[in-house]
N, C-alpha and C positions, 0 to 999 in steps of 0.2 A: 553444478548446472550446466544444464548449454543455456547458448546467447538466445537463443528463442525464447524459451522460457523467461530469463529478467526480459527483453521485451518488453511481453509476455505481464507480465506482470507489474509493471513500474507505468504500463498503457492502463492497469486495470486501479492501479491508486492515483492517476490521476485522472479517467475519470470520474472517479467517486469525490461527494459531496466534500472539502472539505471538514466543515462543522459537523458530518455527520463521522467524518471520522478522525473527529478528533473527543467525542462522546463519546466512544468505547475504549473501552479496559482494554489491557494489552492482550491476555487472555481472550476477549470477544474478536480484536483488531485484526488479530491473527489467523480468531474462526474462518471471520466474512470474507479477508480476501485471501483465504484460501478454498472457498466456494467459490466464489468469482472466478475463483481462474478455474476451476474445476469445472466449471461450468462451458467451456468453451474449451479447451482440451482434456482425454483424458489422461489421468495420472499412474504409472504404476505404486506400490506398495512406497521400495526407495526413494522415489522423486517426491510423495507426500510430505517423509521424514527429509526432506534436501529440503523443501519449499518450504516448509514451517521452522526447518535452524535457521533460512536465512531471515525468513519475514524475523523470528524471536531477533534475530544479531541488528536488525535496520527500524527497529522500532520505532524509533526517536528521531531514528532520519523521517522517518514516512512522517512521523506529528511533526517534528521542524517545518517541515514541506507544506503540508496542511496546512499548519497558522501563518505561512508565508501568503501561500495563499486566498485564505481568510482575510489577511492585510488589505490583501493588493483590494480585492474583493470588497473592503468598508472603504478603504481609500484612494484606491486609483490605482495606487502605484505600490511597489515592495516597501519594507521596513529598509531594506539596503541599499534604495537610491537615492 
C-alpha cells in the first residue's frame, strides 16, 4: 500500500459522519470505505485486495476514532481531554 493510498483512506474516514460509520456492520463499513475510495481513484485487483485487508485490520481503530469524534460533537471535547 502506497503512502498516498493510506492518506486517501484516512481522509475518507475523517470526512465521513461518525454516526454513519458506527451504524454500519463490519462488512458494510469495509465495502462503503472501498467504494468511497474507488470514486476518486482507480484500483487494480491487487490494490483492491491490499486495501480490503488493510481496512479489515483497522476496523476497530476506525470505529474508535468515529466514537471519539461523536463524543466530541456531543459534548464539545474528547473523552481523553
